[in-house]
Residue, then its C-alpha position, 0 to 999 in steps of 0.5 A: m134765346l128764350v128761357g125755355d131754350g136755355i133750360l133745354l140746353v142745360l138738360l141736354l148738356i147734363n145728359m151729354m155729361r152723363v153719357f160721357r161719364f158712362i163711356l169712361a166708366l165702361i172703358k175702365y170696366i172693360i180694361w181693368g174691371e170685373q163683376v163684384t161678388q154678390e156680397v160686395y154688391d149687396k153691401r154697396l147697395a145697402k149703403c146707396e139705399r141709405c144715402d141722401e144723394r140717391c135719386g131713385k135708380t141713379c146717383c145724384v152726385c155723378g148721375c150713374y145708374l146704380n145697377k151698373k155702378l154697383q156691379w163693376s169693381s172699377e167703380s167707386c162711390p163719389k162720396n167715398k162711402w164704398 
């Protein structure tokens, strides 16, 4: 295996884990969750915006897209900040 192939394999596995975690979060949301209020969303967003572990529109810790994670009552911060 070439070094480039190994890097591609790692990136593929990372993306597969991200998809898997999203599917689990979606199932939790469908079964138990609901949309949070705008006030709760804004508080969560403010904490995420100050977090060093944020990678643009995603969480660097769990890989979730923040626009969905912040909206769903069934989700929480992996660092227990909200």
